[in-house]
N, C-alpha and C positions, 0 to 999 in steps of 0.2 A: 508401580504395579506390583502386586504380590503374586505368589504362586497360585495358579488357578487350577481347580479340578472341575471339569465339566462332565457331567454324567448324562448321556443322551441315549435315547432309545431308537433314534432314527437309523434304520438299517440302510446300507448301500444297496442300490438297485443293481443287480447283476445282469449283464447282457447275455442272453442265451443264444447260442448259435444253432442254426437249423441242422437237422439230421444228426449224424453221429459225432459231429465236431464237438458239441458241448460235452458229451460224455467222455470224450478223449482228451479234454483239456482240464487243467487243475480247477478244483472247485472247493469252496468252503461254505459252512452253514451260515456264517455271518461275518461282518467286517469286510475289509478290502480283499479283492481277489489277489492271489500271488502274481507277481510280475507286472509288466506294463500293460496299459489298456490296449495297445495295438495287438497284443496276442489274442484278445477276445473280440476284436472287431469283425463284423460279418464280411463275407466275401464281397468285394466291390463290384460294381458294374464293369464289365470288360468288353468294350465294343468289338475288339478283334476276335473274341470267342463267341460272339452272338450269331444267331441264325436269323435270316429273313427270307422272304419269298418261299421257294420250295425246299429250302435247306432246313433240316430238323435234327440231324444226328449230333449228339454231344461230342465235343472234341476229345481226342485221346489224351493229350497233355503229357505223353511219354514220347520223347524224341527218338527218331529212327524207327518208328513203329507204324503199322498199318492195321486197319480194321474195316469190317463190313458192319455198318450200323444203320438201321432205319432206311434201308434201300440206298445207302450211299457208301462209296469206298473212300476212306480217308487215309492220308499220309501225313504224319506229324514230323516236321523237320527239326533239327537242332537250332537253337537260338545263337546268334552271334558267331556263326560259322562261315561267314561270307568273305573268304580271303582268297578265292580264286586259285590260279595256278601257282606253282613254285618256280619263280624266276629269280632275278637279282633283287635282293632286298634293298630298298632305298635307305640312305643314312637317316632320314627323318621319318621313317615309317613309325606311326604312332603306336603300333604294337611292337615296341622295341625293347632292348635290354633295360632301359630306365623304368619301364612300366611293368613288363611281363618277363623278367629275367628267367623265371622258372616255369613260365607257361607260354612259350613262343608258339607262333603258328607255323604250319607247314607252308600254306599259301602266302604269297608276298604281295598280292595285288592291293592297291590302295584306291580310295575314291577320290574324285576331283575335289578340290578344296572349296568349291561353291557350297554354301550352307544348305542348298536345296537337297543335297545328297545325304547330309547328316551322317557321313561315314557308315552308311548302313542301308542304302536305298535298294539293294537287291538281295535282301535277307529273307528267304522264304520261311514262313511260319507253318503253313499248311496248304495242301492241295487236296481237293476232293472232287469226285465226279458222281453223277447219277443219271439214269435215263428219264426223260420226260416224254410226254405225248408230242411227237413230231420233232424232237431234238434231243441231243445229249448235252448236259450241262456240266461245266467245269467251274470250280471256284478256287481262286488263288488268294491267299492271305499273306500279306507282307508285314514285316516288322516296322518298316518305315515307308511311308508313301506321302510325300509332300507334293510332288508333281507327277501324276500318273504318266504323263507323256515322256518322262525321263527314264522310266523303267520298262524293260522288255522281258517277256517270258515266252519261251517256246516249249511246246509239248510235242514230243515225237510219238506218233500213233502207229501201232502195228509193227511188224517185223519185216526183215529182208535178209537175203542171203549174205549180203555184205553190209558193212557199216556205211551209212549215207551221210554226206556233209550236211550239217544244219544250215538253214538259209540265213541270209542277212549278215554274213560274215561273223557268225557266232564263233567260228574257229574250232568247232568240235564236230565229231561224227558219232553215229550209233546206228544200229538197225532201225529202220522206219519205213512205213509206206506213205505216211502223211506227216506234215508238219503244221501244227496250229500255233501261230504266233500272234501275240497280243501286246499292244503298247497303248496306254491310255484307253480311249474308247474305240480304237481301231483293231480289228482282228481279221486274219486271213487264214485260209486253209490251202495248203500247197502240196501238190503231188511230189513225193520225195524223189522219184526216179526222173520225172520229166521237168519238174519245176513249175508245171502249170498250176495256176490258181483255180481252185474249185469254186463252184457256185451251186446254190446260193451262198453268199458270204456269211460267215458267222457274225454274231452281234456281241458287243462287249459293253458292259455298264460298270461304272466305278462307284463304290461307296467309300468316300474319303474318310469318314469318321471311323468306319470299321477296317479301313485299309484293305478292302476286298475288291477283287475284280471278278465279275460274273460273266462267263462266256457261254453262249449257246450255239451249238453246231447243228444246223438243220439236218434231219435225216435224209433229205434230198441230196445233201452233199456227202454225208457219211452216216451210216447206220450200223452200229455194232451188233444189233439184234440181241441174241443171248449168247454170243461167242465170248471166248477169252481173248483179251486184247492186251498186247504189250504196250506199256506206257513208260516214257521217260520225260524228264522236264528239267529246265534250267532257267536261271534268271541272270540278267545283266543290265547294263545301262543302255538307253536308246538315244541314238543321234537322230533327232526329228528332222533336221535339215537334210541329212544324207539318206534317211530311210533305212538305217541299218544299226547294228549294235556299235557302241563306242569301242573302238579298238584301243587297248592299253598301250602306253609307252613305257620307257625305262623310268621316267620321273613324272610324277603327277603335276597337273596344273589346275587352274580353276575349272577347266572344261574337259580335261583328259585324265583317265585313270592312269596309275603308275604301277611299277613293280611287275612289268610284263614278263612272261616266259617267252622263249624263242618261238613257240607256236603262235603267239599272240592271241591265245584263246580269250574271248571276251566275257565269258560267263564268270560270275562271282560265286554262284551257289547252284548246286545240282540236287535234285530230289531223289527219293527212293534209295537212300543209302542205308541199307539194313545191316551192314557188316563193317562199319567204321572200326578200326582197331582201337583197343583200349590202352591206356597207359600201362607201362611195364616198369614199375619202380625198381624191381629186382634185377633189371637188365644191367650187366656189367658196364655198359656205356654210360650209365647215369653218373658214375664217379663217386668220389669221397668228399672232396672239398667244394667250396662255393664255386670256384672257377671251373673245375671239371664237371661238377653237377650241372652247372648252367650250360656247358657245352653238350653234355649228355642229354639234357632236356631239349636242346635245339635239334639234336640228331633224332631223338624219338618223336617230338613234336606231335603228340596225340592229344594235347590238353583241351583243344576246342572241338574234337571229334570231326576233323576235316582233313585228316592226313590222306586217306584214300581218294577223296575228292580232289585234293591238290595234285596228287600224283597223276590222276587220270586227266585232269585239265592240262597238265604240263605236256603230256604227249598228244593231247587233243582227241582222246578217245574215251567217251563216257559210256561205252557199252555195258560196263558192269552194273550200272545203276538203272534199274527198271523194276516195274511191278507188272505181274500178269493179273489183270483185272477181269474177274468173272462177271460179265454183264447178265448172265443167267441167274446168278446168285443175287445180283442187285434187283432184277425184275421180280424175283421171289421174295425180296426183302428179308433174306436170311441173314441173321446176325452172326458174326464170327470175329472174336477177339484173339484168335490164335497168334496173330502177329504182334501182340502187345506183351512185352516182358512182364512176368509176374514176380520173379525173384531175382536175386543177384544185383549187380550194379546197374543203374539206369540214370538217365538224365530226364528230369521233369521240368515242366513249365508251370508257372503260376502267375496270376494277375495281381499286381501290387495296387494298393490304394494310393500310392504316390507316383506321380508322373510329372516330369519336368521338361517334357518335350518329346521329340522322336529321335531314335537312333542312339549314337554314341557321341559324347562330347569329351574329347581328350584333354580339354583345358581344365576340367574339373578334377584337379589333382588334390587328393586329400593328404598325402604324405609323400615326400620325396627327399632323400638325403641330399642336402646342398641346394635344394630348389626353393627360391623365394615365392614361387607361385602356389605352393601347397597351402591348403586350408584345413589343417587337422582338427579333429574334435567334432562335436555335435553339429556344427554348421555345415559340414561338407555333405554334398548330395551324391557324389560319386559320378563316374564316367558313363555308366549305363543308365541313361535318363528316362527310358521309356517305361511303359506300364508292365509289359511282359518281361519276366525275369526267369532265369534258369536256376536249377539247383541239382545237386547229385544226391541220389538216394540208394541205399543198400537195403534189400529185403532178404532176411535169412530164408534159406530153403527149408528149415525145420518146421515151418508153419506157424500160424498165429497162436500164441499162448492163450490160455483160458481167460485171463484178465486183460488181454490185449498186449501188443508189443510194448516193450520199453522204447525210449527214444534217446539216442545219443547225438548231441550236436558236435560235429567234428569240423572245427573252424580252420580255414585255409591260411596259408602264410602270406606275408608281404610279397608282392610280385608274382603271386600265384593266382589260380582261379578255382572254380567250384569242382573241377575234375582232378584236383591235386591228389586225392586219395582214391579215385575210382580204380577198382580192381586191385587195390593194394591189400597187404595183410593188415595194415593199420585199420582199414575199413572193415574187412571181413572178421578180424579177431574181435573188434569192438561189437560187431553185429551178432556174431555167433555165440557170444558168451551167455552163460546162464540159459534162461528160457528163450532168449532171442530178442534183440532190440533192433529197431530201424536206425540207420545211421544217415544223418542228413548233413550235407555240406552246402551252406548258402554261398552265393556268389558275392554277397556283400556289396553289390553295386559297383564292383571294380576291384583292383588289386591292392588297395591301400587305405581302406576305410577305418581300420582298427576297431571295427564293430562299435562305432559311436554314431549318434544321430541316425540318418537314414540307413546307414550300414547296420546299425543295431536293430532298427525296425525291420530290415530285410530278414534278419535272423529269426525274429519272432513271427513274421509273416510266413516264412517257410514252415516253421513249427505249426502254425495254424492251418496251412495248406495240407501238411501231412495228416493232421487230425481230421480234416474233411474227407480224406480218402482212405484212411486206415484206422482200425480200432487200436487205440493206445491205452496203456495203463498209465493214467495221469500222475501216479505217484512214483513212477520209475523213470526218472529223467536224469541224465548226467551230461557233462560238457567236457570237451577236451579239444586240443588244437596244438599246432606246431608254429613256433616263432610268433608272428603276429597273431596267429590263432591261439598261442599260449597266453599272450597278453589279453586277448579277447576272453579266454577262459576265466582269468582272474577278474576281468571287468564284470562279466555276467554273474559270477559267484558273489562278488562284493555288493553289487547293486540289487540283485534279486536272489538272495540266498535261499528263500523258501520255495524256489522253483526246482532246485537241484539236490540230489542226494549226495553226490560227490563230484569232484573235478580232477582233471589231470592236465597239467601244463608242461609242454615239452619245449625246451630252450626259449622260454618266455619268462617275463616277470610281471608284477602287477601294474607297472607303468603309472598311469594317471590315478589309479585307485590304490596306490601303495599306502595311503593314509587311511584306508578303509578295511584293512585286514581283519579288524575286530569283528566285522560282520560275518566272518566265517566260523563263528562259534559252533554252529550246528552242522557245518559242511566240511568234512575232512578233504584235504587236497594232497595230491602227489605231484612232485616236480622231477623232471629229468633235465639236467643242465650239463653243458659241455665246458671242460676246462679250457679248451682252445677256441672257444666261440669268438669269431671275429665281429659279430654284430651285437651280441648280448654278452659283454665281457664278464669274466669271472668275478670281478669286484662287485658287479651288480647282482649276480646270482648269490654270492656269498652274503651280501647285505640282506637278500631275501631270506636266506636260511637263518640269519641272526634275528631278523624281525619276526619270523614265525616262532622261533624259540622264545623270544621275549613276550610274544602275545599269548603264550600258553595254549596255543591251538593244537589240534591233532594234524599231523602232517608226516609225509615221507619226502625226503629230499635226497635224490641220488645224483651224485656228481661223477661224470664219466671223464676220467683224466686224459684219455687218448682221443677224445672226440672233438671235432670242430662243429660249426653251426649246422652242417647238413649231414654229418655222419649218421646220426640216429634216423634221419629220414631215409637215406639210401640203404641203411641196414634193414629197415622195414620189419622189425620184430617188436610187437607190442603186447605179447602175452602177459607179462607182469602188470602192465597198465590195465589191461582188460580184466584181470583178476582183481585188482584193487577196486575198480569201479563196480564190478560184479553185479549182483541183483539187489543192491541196497535201495531202499525206498526213502522218499522225502518225509521228514517229520514236520508236518505243517504247524503243529502246536507244541513246541517244546516249552519246558517250564521256565527257561531262562533265555532271554533274547538280548543280544547286543547288536545295535545297528547304527551305522555311520552314514550320513547323507552329505552329498555335495552337489547342490543345484548346478554348479558349473559343468558337471558331466551330463546333465539332462538334455534331452532333445524334445522340447515341448511340441514343436511342429511335427515331429515324428511319432508323437504319442508314446514316447519312451521316457517317462518320468519315474524316478526311483525315490519314493518318499514313504515306503511302507515295507514291512517284512513281518511274516507270521501274524501275531495278534496286535501288532503295533502299526499305526498308520498316521498319516498327516504330519510326519516329522518335518518340522520347518526350522531352519536356522534363525537365530535372533538377529544377527547382524551379518547379512550376506555380503556386504561391501567390505567389511574388515576381515572377516573369516567365514568363508562359505561353509566349511565343514561343521557339522553338528553331530553329537553322539547321544544316544539314549541306551541305558542299561536297565532292563526291567526283569524282575524275577517274581513269579507268583508262587506262593505256598499252597495254592489251591490244588495243585497236582499231587501233593504228598511226596514230592521228589526233590531231593537236594542235589547240589552240585557234586559231581564225582571228584575223587582225588586226581590231581594232574600229575602224570608221571614225569620222570626226568627225560631229557633228551638222550637217546641212546645212539651209539655209533656201531656201524657194522660194515660189511662189504659183501659183494656178490658179483654176478655177471649175468647179462642177458644173452641167452644162447638161442640159436636157430635162425639168425638173421643172415642176410646176404653178405655181410662183411665179417662174419665169424664172431666169436664171443666178444662181448663188450663189457669190460669190467667197470665197476662203479664203487664209490665210497658212499655209504648211507648214513644219514642222520634222520631220526624219526622220534615221534612222541605219540603215546597213546594215553587215554584216560582210563581210570578204573570204572567199575560198575556204578551206575547212578545210586545214590543213597536214598533210603526210605525215611521220610520224616512225617510227623503228624500233619495232616491236612489242616490248613488254617486260611481264613479269609483275610489274607495279608498280601499287600503288593509293595515291593521295594523298588524305587526308581531313582536313578541318578542321571541327571541331564546336564549336558555341557553345550553352551552356545545354542540353546534351543528356545524358541518362543512358544511352540505348541507341539503336542503329540497326543494321539488318541489310543486308548487301550480298549480292546474289545473284551468286555468282562466275561461273556459267555465262553469264548475260546480260551481265555486265561483262567477259566474255572473259578471265577470270583463272583460275589454278589454285587449289587449296585451300591453297596455302602461298606466297602472293605476298609480295613485299617491301612492307611497309606503312609509309608516311610519315604519321604520325598526330599531329595537333595538336589539343588540346582545352583549354578554359578551366577544366576540373575533371574529376572522376571520370567516366569514359565507357566504356561497354561496347560495343565494335564487334564485331559478329558476322558471320562469313562463312558463308553458307549454300551448301553444296556439293552437287553430284550424288553419289549413292551411289558409294562406291569399289568397286573389284573385290574379289574374295575375298582377294587377296593384299595389298591396300592399295596404297601408292605404291611400285611396284617399282623405278622408275627411280632412279638415284643410289645413294648409299651405303646399305648394309643390304640384306639379301635375306631373303625369307620362307623359313622352314624347311619341309621336305617329309618325308613318310614314303614311302620307296621301296617300291613294290609293295603299298601299303595299299589296301584297298577304301574307297569313299566319298570323303570329302574328303582329298586328299593334302597339304594345307597345314596346318602346325602353328602358324604365326605370321603376323602382318601387320606391314607397315612403314608408319609414319605420318610423313610429313614435317611439320615445324612451320613456321608462318608466321615470317617474319623481321620484326622491328620495327627500323626505322631508328634507329641510334645506341644500340642495346641488344644485349646478349648474353643468351641463355637459359642459366641456370645450374642449373635443376632442373625436372623434369617429374613430376607425380603423376598416375598413370593410375588411374581408377576405373570400375567398371561396376556399375550399379544400387546406387550408394552404397558399394560395397565396394572396398577397395584391391586393385589388380591388380599395380602395379609403381611403384617410385620410382627415377628415374634422375637423377644429378647429373653435372655436368661444367662445363668452362670456357665452352664454346659449343655447346650441344646443338642439333643440327639435325634429327636423326631419332631416333625411338624404335621399337624392335621389341617387339611384344606378342604373347604366346601366344594363339592363338584359343581362346576359351572354349566355342565351339559350332560345329557345321557350318552352322547357320542364320544368317540375317541378325542382326547384333548392333550395339550402339552402345557407344562408349567416350567417356569424358570425360577430357580431359587438362588438368591445371591447371599452367600454365607460369609460372615466376618468372624475371624478368630481372635483369640486373646493374644497378649504379648506386647512388648515394647514396639515391635514392628508388625502390626496386625497383617494377616494374610486374608485375601479375598478369594473365596471359593464359589464358582458358579456351577450349578447343577441343573441340567435340562432333562426332564423326564416326560415320558408319554404314558398315558393310561388308556386302557381299552374301554370301549363303550359297554353299556349294560342294558 
């Protein structure tokens, strides 16, 4: 096989998202969209977020928030916050140091080991209420609902002078006049003071697909009218045989919850928690080193937004958690979103297009030091297997910029979660820089996904969800992260360089993409690394500095001699990093592209395939079994821009000041480039390919014609394809050869089209075979064929394939595919 050049006019069909999402996502005029396909996928169907029957209000999707919408009162709870009271932690608690060393829970309750509970059976997603003719309706949505008879929910209605014990051995108390309890399709309304069951009895129906329980309380039993009513609610596990909540024990079994507090409170999750404390990274208890930082994280334990819940359940008094629901406002159908945060840190919920079951599967370990059970890389699905997923978002208070917010992906560490940076200076300094960027931290489907496979898809699904709810400047996107998040930063930069303007990695290295650094030609990067790092040792970070220097890329590499792995995290000062990322925009069409592909890093099932960047796409290694990595270096002179001078690596020193741990000194190595050079514009493409079988150049974005001079070097058979805009009805009119015409004819006056052929440096074209739909149309031979004229087969749009053979001892075969408009 010879080197092939295929010129095609077939444009890729772009998926357009509804509403503002399409305008907020990256776009190009032609060729492949930047980034993976999952970024542009439309929002999937999400049964848990759907409305049926009388329910019509759209969900809030901001956790710990409430709103009045369409005559309904809604409360949106936090996801994955169902850890109950703070008792004695079991040694085998799945939320333990091996999985969440830096994101421990306050609550210690664990689910029975029976799979029906899926370690998540009492996780409230949403509670809403509305008045109906003759009844008051409540709807409860759960994250997991495999067997409705195993989950119980109690709603405390009204107030009282003293806190009343909840029925059915729930183990908690709060003010109440009535208690509405539902389990499966059974519901009862009970007087809080006397314990008498009210009639007529409420009804309950279950929608298993939507994991929703709909309860109707007849007005004959209770009628709120237009009054304001205090509501509280909580969820636990139901013991159907005993007719009460399952009481936790010290250790869990197949049928009994574990991790009980002395009060034996049975509830796992409580609603109406509007003031859960935020993480406080600057707290002195957080510590300096891995050991004391882990201890400090356990003391603080705010990472799942359930600390206040756990403390209340521990003493058995959930009185602080309630909502005053104005049924007069509901009757008037007055909308009010005052209870929904608009700026600052918040937790959001989105519906993923990937679901692998319900609840949490702690056996799906993606990475664990010393664990043989881990399955790292694109194949891992992660522990949080359900469709609904959480992420953290920071919205600057300064308001939306004219062109939309920027977006900064702030990726969490190994053994952390999506709230790692919530309320930190890292989050706010990144968000408040320049005109203001949103800062999103995905959960990554768990603590250890390293942003590969489904964890990588989760990152882009979060990006897409942000774009559906906020106006973004699609050209202002950056990525940063700490530890595993630093590894993830390099991974995303190397695989999708045309998505990001810049990146910053903190105590991370490229990891599995260390052989793809050349892809960062157009994306400067900043590194902060620690000399005393226990997890990412200095020999690895020094190799990174050496590799960056050898690659002739732009970079800043700051080595902190007094820091260990977590010092920079607990110091929490990122002003210099925020300044580096700044307001820089992505250059979608640079004149020079270097791109390295490795299909072994792809997650096809996650729609996260990296085989394109800028105006180069379809980059495919020739021999994936022997060597998966392939590299293309392509430079177009059509921009009139030449490569800048590459500066020397410079050394310096400085200090980061303003953090919680005092000044942090560093040694700096960095490189900059000179200004781009101006050269004469030319229709010339220079390509070097290594271990590639195919690659496509979008000639429009590369500012080339469909017949440029191609200087092509390859280490083996290689098919270089030129994707061109559709030609006019007459083809390439300029130059030798003219289309034939019918004088005075009606309809299309053109009888032929002219096709210019690409020129291959150092070769002459000696034959051209033209085919259409597999049938021979014309064969032309010559000493140096430059143009071929072909009779039009139709007045409509049509395509031709031209098989070109070159001169030389080892002739090359060139295939050109062109489309021509109708006339």
